[in-house]
C-alpha positions as CSV (number, residue, x, y, z in Angstrom):
1,M,0.0,0.0,0.0
2,L,1.4,3.4,-1.0
3,Q,1.8,5.9,1.8
4,P,0.5,9.6,1.7
5,L,4.1,10.6,1.4
6,D,4.4,8.7,-1.9
7,L,1.3,10.4,-3.3
8,G,2.6,13.7,-2.2
9,V,5.9,13.2,-4.1
10,I,4.0,12.2,-7.2
11,V,1.6,15.2,-7.1
12,L,4.5,17.6,-6.4
13,Y,6.3,16.2,-9.4
14,L,3.4,16.6,-11.7
15,V,2.8,20.2,-10.6
16,G,6.5,21.0,-10.6
17,T,7.0,19.6,-14.1
18,A,4.3,21.8,-15.6
19,F,5.6,24.9,-13.7
20,L,9.2,24.2,-14.7
21,G,8.3,23.7,-18.4
22,I,6.4,27.0,-18.4
23,K,9.1,28.9,-16.5
24,L,11.9,27.8,-18.7
25,S,10.1,28.1,-22.0
26,G,10.6,31.8,-22.6
27,R,8.4,33.9,-24.8
28,Q,7.6,32.2,-28.1
29,K,7.7,34.8,-30.9
30,G,7.3,32.5,-34.0
31,L,7.7,29.1,-35.6
32,T,11.5,29.0,-35.1
33,D,11.2,29.7,-31.4
34,Y,8.4,27.2,-30.9
35,F,9.7,24.3,-32.9
36,V,13.5,24.7,-32.8
37,G,14.1,26.9,-29.8
38,G,15.5,29.8,-31.8
39,R,18.4,27.4,-32.7
40,N,20.1,28.4,-29.5
41,L,20.1,25.3,-27.2
42,P,23.3,23.9,-25.7
43,W,24.5,20.6,-27.2
44,W,24.6,18.8,-23.8
45,A,21.0,19.7,-23.0
46,V,20.0,18.5,-26.5
47,C,22.0,15.3,-25.9
48,L,20.2,14.5,-22.7
49,S,16.9,15.4,-24.3
50,I,17.5,12.9,-27.1
51,V,18.2,10.2,-24.5
52,A,15.1,11.1,-22.5
53,T,13.0,11.2,-25.6
54,E,13.9,7.8,-26.8
55,T,13.7,6.3,-23.3
56,S,10.1,6.8,-22.3
57,A,8.4,4.5,-19.9
58,L,9.2,1.6,-22.3
59,T,12.8,1.6,-21.0
60,V,12.0,2.0,-17.3
61,V,9.2,-0.6,-17.4
62,G,10.1,-2.8,-20.3
63,I,13.9,-3.1,-20.2
64,P,14.2,-4.6,-16.7
65,V,11.9,-7.5,-17.6
66,M,14.2,-8.4,-20.6
67,A,17.0,-9.2,-18.1
68,Y,14.6,-10.7,-15.6
69,L,13.4,-13.3,-18.1
70,G,16.6,-13.5,-20.2
71,N,20.0,-11.8,-20.1
72,I,21.7,-8.5,-20.9
73,S,22.1,-9.2,-24.6
74,F,19.9,-6.2,-25.4
75,L,23.2,-4.2,-25.0
76,Q,24.1,-5.5,-28.4
77,V,21.4,-3.3,-29.8
78,A,22.8,-0.3,-27.9
79,L,26.2,-0.8,-29.7
80,G,24.4,-0.8,-33.0
81,Y,22.6,2.4,-32.0
82,L,25.9,4.1,-31.4
83,L,27.3,3.1,-34.8
84,G,24.1,4.4,-36.5
85,R,24.4,7.7,-34.8
86,I,27.9,8.2,-35.9
87,L,26.8,7.7,-39.5
88,V,23.9,10.1,-39.0
89,A,26.4,12.7,-37.7
90,I,28.6,12.3,-40.8
91,V,26.2,11.8,-43.6
92,M,22.8,13.3,-42.8
93,L,23.2,16.2,-40.4
94,P,25.2,18.4,-42.8
95,R,22.3,18.3,-45.2
96,Y,19.8,19.4,-42.5
97,F,21.9,22.4,-41.6
98,D,22.2,23.4,-45.3
99,G,19.3,25.8,-45.2
100,E,16.7,26.9,-42.6
101,M,14.8,23.7,-42.0
102,V,12.6,22.9,-39.0
103,T,11.7,19.3,-40.0
104,A,13.6,16.3,-41.3
105,Y,11.2,16.0,-44.2
106,A,12.0,19.5,-45.5
107,Y,15.1,17.9,-47.0
108,L,12.9,15.6,-49.1
109,G,10.9,18.5,-50.2
110,K,14.1,20.3,-51.3
111,R,15.5,17.2,-53.1
112,F,12.4,15.8,-54.7
113,G,9.3,18.0,-54.2
114,R,6.3,18.9,-52.1
115,S,4.4,15.6,-52.5
116,T,7.4,13.6,-51.2
117,Q,7.8,15.9,-48.2
118,T,4.0,15.6,-47.4
119,T,4.0,11.8,-47.9
120,A,7.0,11.5,-45.5
121,G,5.4,13.9,-43.0
122,L,2.0,12.1,-43.0
123,T,3.8,8.7,-42.6
124,F,5.7,10.1,-39.6
125,L,2.5,11.4,-38.1
126,V,0.7,8.0,-38.3
127,T,3.7,5.9,-37.2
128,R,4.6,8.2,-34.3
129,L,1.0,8.2,-33.1
130,M,0.9,4.4,-33.1
131,A,4.3,3.9,-31.5
132,D,3.8,6.5,-28.8
133,G,0.3,5.2,-28.1
134,I,2.1,2.1,-26.8
135,R,4.4,4.4,-24.7
136,V,1.3,5.9,-23.1
137,L,0.2,2.4,-22.3
138,A,3.6,1.7,-20.7
139,A,3.1,4.7,-18.5
140,A,-0.5,3.6,-17.6
141,I,0.7,0.2,-16.3
142,P,2.5,1.6,-13.2
143,L,-0.1,4.4,-12.7
144,K,-2.8,1.8,-12.5
145,L,-0.8,-0.1,-9.8
146,I,-0.3,3.2,-7.9
147,L,-4.1,3.8,-7.8
148,E,-4.8,0.2,-6.8
149,G,-2.2,0.6,-4.0
150,L,-4.3,3.5,-2.8
151,G,-7.5,1.5,-3.1
152,V,-8.7,3.5,-6.1
153,E,-10.0,1.8,-9.2
154,A,-9.4,3.7,-12.5
155,S,-9.7,2.8,-16.1
156,Y,-6.7,3.1,-18.5
157,F,-8.7,5.7,-20.3
158,T,-8.9,8.0,-17.3
159,I,-5.2,7.5,-16.5
160,I,-4.1,8.3,-20.0
161,V,-6.2,11.5,-20.2
162,V,-4.8,12.9,-17.0
163,L,-1.2,12.1,-18.0
164,S,-1.7,13.6,-21.4
165,L,-3.3,16.8,-20.1
166,V,-0.3,17.7,-17.9
167,T,2.1,17.0,-20.7
168,I,0.0,19.1,-23.1
169,V,0.1,22.1,-20.8
170,Y,3.9,22.7,-20.9
171,T,4.3,21.6,-24.5
172,F,1.5,23.9,-25.7
173,I,2.9,26.9,-23.9
174,G,6.6,26.4,-24.0
175,G,7.3,24.6,-27.3
176,I,10.6,22.7,-27.9
177,R,12.6,24.8,-25.4
178,A,10.4,23.8,-22.5
179,V,10.4,20.2,-23.7
180,V,14.2,20.0,-23.9
181,W,14.8,21.5,-20.4
182,V,12.1,19.4,-18.8
183,D,13.6,16.3,-20.5
184,V,17.0,17.1,-18.8
185,A,15.4,17.2,-15.3
186,Q,13.3,14.1,-16.0
187,M,16.2,12.0,-17.2
188,I,18.2,12.7,-14.1
189,L,15.1,11.6,-12.0
190,Y,14.4,8.3,-13.7
191,V,18.0,7.2,-13.9
192,L,18.4,8.1,-10.2
193,G,15.3,6.0,-9.6
194,G,16.8,2.9,-11.3
195,A,20.1,3.3,-9.3
196,L,18.1,3.6,-6.0
197,A,16.2,0.4,-6.8
198,I,19.5,-1.5,-7.3
199,A,20.9,0.0,-4.0
200,V,17.8,-1.0,-2.0
201,I,17.9,-4.6,-3.2
202,T,21.6,-4.8,-2.7
203,N,21.2,-3.5,0.8
204,Q,18.6,-6.3,1.5
205,L,20.3,-9.2,-0.3
206,G,23.9,-8.2,-0.6
207,L,25.5,-9.1,-3.9
208,S,24.0,-12.6,-4.0
209,W,21.6,-11.6,-6.8
210,L,24.6,-10.7,-9.0
211,T,26.5,-13.9,-8.3
212,D,23.3,-16.0,-8.9
213,A,22.7,-14.1,-12.1
214,A,26.2,-14.8,-13.3
215,G,25.8,-18.5,-12.4
216,A,22.6,-18.7,-14.4
217,G,24.3,-17.2,-17.5
218,K,22.2,-14.0,-17.3
219,L,25.3,-11.8,-17.7
220,K,25.8,-13.0,-21.3
221,M,26.0,-9.9,-23.5
222,F,27.0,-11.3,-26.9
223,V,24.9,-14.0,-28.5
224,L,26.5,-15.7,-31.5
225,E,24.1,-18.6,-32.0
226,G,20.6,-18.4,-33.4
227,N,18.9,-17.6,-36.7
228,L,20.3,-14.4,-38.1
229,F,17.0,-13.4,-39.7
230,T,14.4,-14.3,-37.1
231,D,16.2,-14.2,-33.7
232,A,16.3,-10.7,-32.4
233,S,18.8,-11.6,-29.6
234,T,21.7,-12.5,-31.9
235,L,24.7,-10.2,-32.5
236,I,24.5,-9.6,-36.2
237,P,20.9,-8.3,-36.5
238,S,21.4,-6.4,-33.2
239,L,24.6,-4.7,-34.5
240,I,23.8,-4.1,-38.2
241,G,20.0,-3.9,-37.9
242,G,20.4,-1.7,-34.8
243,A,22.7,0.7,-36.7
244,I,20.2,1.0,-39.6
245,F,17.3,1.4,-37.1
246,S,19.2,4.1,-35.3
247,M,20.0,5.9,-38.6
248,A,16.3,5.9,-39.4
249,S,15.1,6.9,-35.9
250,H,17.8,9.6,-35.4
251,G,18.3,10.7,-38.9
252,A,14.8,10.5,-40.5
253,D,12.5,10.8,-37.6
254,Q,11.3,14.3,-36.8
255,I,11.1,13.6,-33.0
256,I,15.0,13.5,-32.9
257,V,15.9,15.7,-35.8
258,Q,13.9,18.5,-34.3
259,R,16.2,18.6,-31.3
260,L,19.3,18.5,-33.5
261,L,18.1,21.4,-35.5
262,A,17.7,23.3,-32.2
263,C,21.5,23.2,-31.6
264,R,23.6,26.3,-32.2
265,S,25.7,24.7,-35.0
266,K,26.2,21.6,-37.0
267,I,29.3,20.7,-34.9
268,E,27.3,20.9,-31.7
269,A,24.5,18.8,-33.2
270,Q,27.0,16.1,-34.2
271,K,28.5,16.1,-30.7
272,A,25.0,15.8,-29.2
273,I,23.9,12.8,-31.2
274,V,27.1,10.8,-30.9
275,I,27.5,11.3,-27.2
276,S,23.8,10.4,-26.7
277,G,24.6,7.0,-28.0
278,V,27.2,6.5,-25.3
279,V,24.7,7.7,-22.6
280,V,22.0,5.3,-23.9
281,F,24.4,2.3,-23.7
282,F,25.0,3.0,-20.0
283,Q,21.4,3.8,-19.4
284,F,20.3,0.4,-20.8
285,A,23.0,-1.2,-18.6
286,V,21.4,0.4,-15.5
287,F,17.9,-0.8,-16.2
288,L,19.0,-4.3,-17.3
289,T,20.9,-4.5,-14.0
290,V,17.6,-3.5,-12.3
291,G,16.1,-6.6,-14.0
292,L,18.8,-8.8,-12.6
293,A,18.4,-7.4,-9.1
294,L,14.6,-8.0,-9.3
295,W,15.2,-11.6,-10.4
296,G,17.1,-12.1,-7.2
297,Y,14.6,-10.2,-5.1
298,F,11.6,-12.2,-6.3
299,E,13.5,-15.4,-5.8
300,Q,13.7,-16.2,-9.6
301,Q,9.9,-16.6,-9.9
302,V,8.2,-15.9,-13.2
303,P,5.8,-12.9,-13.1
304,A,2.7,-15.2,-13.6
305,D,3.6,-17.1,-10.5
306,L,3.6,-13.8,-8.6
307,G,0.0,-13.1,-9.7
308,M,0.9,-10.6,-12.5
309,T,-1.2,-10.3,-15.6
310,R,1.7,-8.8,-17.6
311,D,5.4,-9.4,-17.4
312,D,6.0,-5.7,-17.6
313,E,4.4,-5.2,-14.2
314,I,7.5,-6.7,-12.4
315,F,9.3,-3.4,-11.7
316,P,6.2,-1.3,-10.9
317,R,5.1,-4.1,-8.5
318,F,8.5,-3.9,-6.7
319,I,8.3,-0.1,-6.5
320,V,4.8,-0.2,-4.9
321,E,5.5,-3.1,-2.5
322,G,9.2,-3.3,-1.9
323,L,10.4,0.2,-1.3
324,P,10.2,2.5,1.8
325,A,7.7,5.4,1.8
326,G,8.9,8.4,-0.2
327,I,11.3,6.3,-2.3
328,S,8.4,4.5,-3.9
329,G,6.9,7.9,-4.8
330,L,10.2,9.1,-6.2
331,L,10.6,6.0,-8.5
332,L,7.1,6.2,-9.7
333,A,7.6,9.9,-10.4
334,G,10.7,8.7,-12.4
335,I,8.5,6.5,-14.5
336,L,6.1,9.4,-15.1
337,A,9.2,11.5,-16.0
338,A,10.2,9.0,-18.7
339,A,6.7,8.8,-20.0
340,M,6.1,12.5,-20.1
341,S,9.5,13.3,-21.7
342,T,8.6,11.1,-24.7
343,L,5.0,12.4,-24.9
344,S,6.0,16.0,-24.8
345,S,8.7,15.3,-27.4
346,S,6.2,13.5,-29.6
347,L,3.7,16.3,-29.3
348,S,6.2,18.9,-30.3
349,A,7.5,16.9,-33.2
350,L,4.0,16.0,-34.4
351,S,2.8,19.6,-34.3
352,S,5.9,20.8,-36.1
353,S,5.5,18.3,-38.9
354,T,1.8,19.0,-39.1
355,V,2.4,22.7,-39.7
356,T,5.5,22.4,-41.9
357,D,5.0,19.2,-43.9
358,V,1.2,19.1,-44.3
359,Y,-0.6,22.3,-43.5
360,G,2.0,24.6,-45.0
361,L,2.4,22.6,-48.2
362,M,-1.3,22.3,-48.8
363,K,-1.8,26.1,-48.7
364,K,-1.4,28.2,-51.8
365,T,0.0,31.1,-49.8
366,P,2.9,31.1,-47.4
367,T,2.2,30.4,-43.7
368,T,2.9,33.4,-41.5
369,D,4.7,32.9,-38.1
370,E,1.6,33.9,-36.2
371,E,-0.6,31.5,-38.2
372,G,1.8,28.7,-37.9
373,L,2.2,29.2,-34.2
374,R,-1.6,29.1,-33.7
375,V,-2.0,26.0,-35.9
376,G,1.0,24.3,-34.1
377,R,-0.5,24.8,-30.7
378,W,-3.9,23.5,-31.7
379,A,-2.1,20.5,-33.3
380,T,-0.4,19.9,-30.0
381,I,-3.7,19.6,-28.2
382,G,-5.2,17.4,-31.0
383,W,-2.3,14.9,-31.1
384,G,-2.2,14.8,-27.3
385,L,-5.8,13.6,-27.2
386,A,-5.2,11.3,-30.2
387,F,-2.7,9.2,-28.2
388,I,-5.6,7.6,-26.3
389,A,-6.8,5.5,-29.2
390,P,-3.7,3.3,-29.9
391,A,-3.0,3.1,-26.2
392,V,-6.4,1.5,-25.6
393,W,-6.1,-0.6,-28.8
394,F,-2.9,-2.3,-27.7
395,K,-3.6,-2.7,-24.0
396,S,-4.7,-6.4,-24.5
397,D,-1.4,-7.3,-26.2
398,T,0.6,-9.6,-23.8
399,G,4.0,-9.5,-25.6
400,S,6.9,-7.2,-24.8
401,I,5.8,-3.6,-25.1
402,V,9.4,-2.7,-26.0
403,V,9.5,-5.0,-29.0
404,L,6.0,-4.0,-30.0
405,A,6.8,-0.3,-30.1
406,L,10.1,-0.8,-31.9
407,G,8.4,-3.1,-34.5
408,I,5.7,-0.6,-35.3
409,A,8.3,2.2,-35.6
410,G,10.4,0.0,-37.9
411,I,7.4,-0.4,-40.4
412,T,8.0,3.0,-41.9
413,Y,11.6,3.8,-40.7
414,G,13.0,1.9,-43.6
415,A,10.9,3.8,-46.2
416,L,11.8,7.2,-44.6
417,L,15.6,6.4,-44.4
418,G,15.5,4.8,-47.9
419,A,14.0,8.0,-49.3
420,F,16.8,10.1,-47.8
421,V,19.5,7.7,-49.1
422,L,17.9,7.6,-52.5
423,G,18.0,11.3,-52.7
424,I,21.7,11.4,-51.8
425,V,23.1,8.6,-53.9
426,N,20.8,8.5,-57.0
427,K,20.9,11.7,-59.1
428,R,18.4,10.3,-61.6
429,A,15.6,9.7,-59.1
430,T,12.7,12.1,-59.3
431,E,9.7,12.9,-57.2
432,V,7.5,10.2,-58.8
433,D,10.3,7.6,-58.4
434,A,10.7,8.5,-54.7
435,N,7.0,8.4,-54.0
436,I,6.4,5.0,-55.6
437,A,9.5,3.5,-53.9
438,F,8.4,4.9,-50.6
439,V,4.9,3.4,-50.8
440,C,6.3,0.0,-51.9
441,A,8.8,-0.1,-49.0
442,A,6.2,0.9,-46.4
443,G,3.7,-1.6,-47.9
444,T,6.3,-4.4,-47.7
445,T,7.2,-3.9,-44.0
446,M,3.5,-3.3,-43.1
447,T,2.6,-6.6,-44.7
448,L,5.4,-8.4,-42.8
449,F,4.2,-6.9,-39.5
450,A,0.5,-7.9,-40.2
451,L,1.4,-11.4,-41.2
452,E,3.5,-11.9,-38.0
453,K,1.1,-10.2,-35.7
454,W,-2.3,-11.4,-36.9
455,V,-2.4,-13.6,-39.9
456,L,0.1,-16.3,-39.0
457,A,-0.1,-15.9,-35.2
458,E,-1.1,-19.0,-33.2
459,D,-3.1,-18.5,-30.0
460,G,-2.2,-14.8,-29.9
461,V,1.6,-15.5,-30.2
462,P,3.1,-13.9,-33.2
463,R,5.1,-15.9,-35.7
464,V,8.4,-14.1,-36.4
465,L,9.3,-13.9,-40.0
466,L,11.9,-11.2,-39.6
467,A,13.5,-9.8,-36.4
468,W,12.4,-6.3,-35.7
469,Q,15.9,-4.9,-36.2
470,W,15.8,-5.9,-39.9
471,Y,12.6,-4.0,-40.7
472,P,14.3,-0.7,-41.5
473,L,17.0,-2.4,-43.6
474,A,14.3,-4.2,-45.6
475,G,12.5,-0.9,-46.2
476,V,15.8,0.8,-47.3
477,I,16.5,-2.0,-49.8
478,V,13.0,-2.0,-51.3
479,T,13.2,1.9,-51.6
480,L,16.6,1.9,-53.3
481,V,15.8,-1.0,-55.6
482,V,12.4,0.3,-56.7
483,G,13.5,3.9,-56.9
484,G,16.7,2.9,-58.7
485,L,14.9,0.8,-61.4
486,L,12.3,3.6,-62.0
487,S,15.1,6.2,-62.3
488,L,16.7,4.2,-65.2
489,R,13.9,5.6,-67.5
490,R,15.8,8.9,-67.7
491,P,19.3,10.3,-68.0
492,V,21.2,11.8,-65.1
493,E,20.0,15.3,-64.2
494,A,21.1,17.8,-61.6
495,P,19.4,17.2,-58.2
496,R,16.3,19.2,-57.6
497,S,17.9,21.0,-54.7
498,E,20.5,22.5,-57.0
499,A,18.5,23.0,-60.2
500,Q,14.9,23.6,-59.5
501,V,14.1,24.7,-55.9
502,P,15.4,27.8,-54.2
503,T,17.0,27.1,-50.8
504,E,15.8,30.0,-48.7
505,K,12.9,29.5,-46.2
506,I,11.8,26.2,-47.8
507,S,10.1,24.9,-44.7
508,S,8.5,28.0,-43.5
């Protein structure tokens, strides 16, 4: 049973977060201020914001159970993530800073044309909504346990609405500047929470949980056996597939690119993204270690034997039942921090892409700063409420919420990254080529996901045809092959960015 002190800590956190976001936001004078912070944010703050954004409640709730039920081999993916970020810093970031862009997809508009930019923007909107709906669900799991610990019954719908409203407040008023600075504070809180959990268990059990985990082979990081195409735990798909996934998520996903464009220079943006990969590796290590400690604390029992309906409840259950008053509230506030950092980041990215890649391109006249700011804020409210639908839709899914969210994101990541690569390496490719290739790639990965998840599944258990890490690479290959074959119809021409489209104020 949670104590009043725990509830007080959580309420104080929610109120403090909204106040901090508003206080640090500064006055928003136009689209550049609202969406890219006036391009004047320090690289270290952007770096921590990137980590907080990609973490979400999925990491805090979902990563520990991976080590609890398996081992620490998920760190292989973190190594792939670092490699992918280095490639983004070298290949993609210079193109984003070549012109005053506020979204990743403005480059596609510059290289190919408006329809390609709008297609990519709409794809981002749909995919981000679905993936982050699952992140909302990840946050709702511990919140439901909190309320049950207080003797209060509440539906997932009610929990999600309250969480979304608090996040909407500081995102609506403060824009990306508020989101980044609140992310920094939130990341410190949830990593501290993970470290506190390890310390509390070690104080009770000593280091017996670590020696037992080592004896059971749970400290195994590199997995060399297994099917390279279907086994997500093996080294090759984790390293190569993880690198491609990271290139797509950090080089072609507006939620991350928006932060990089808020840096003061290209060099600072490159520094922010590469160092974020190092931070993520150690962050994954912390929460995997939490899982090992919980395995010892619960005497190696599976979650079902402990009366849990979802494996992902293991860490929240420990927080509610196994920690002293006050510390339970602090750790639950840490989970809220992780959830809200991603939700706020998603809201800012979704609203910026809505204004720049959809609304602005559908208008016949240029969008003024005042008009864009107004539309962006209304879009923030709309997307915040829209998260409810996918969260409710996927609440009955019993698999890993981490893998589910990454799999959904991977459906279109390959098509997005493939479009960028096509524009860079293929000078023949035109707007029509890119659009057709994009649709073919997204359709291919969507078909794979549907076959695994619903068509070929047995008793609700998906049949894996391709490990989730390979989804983006498959999309890239389809995009390059289809776009390349279509481009053979014509001779080499100067890229659109050089020959047809002026570079100034393309995305405004």
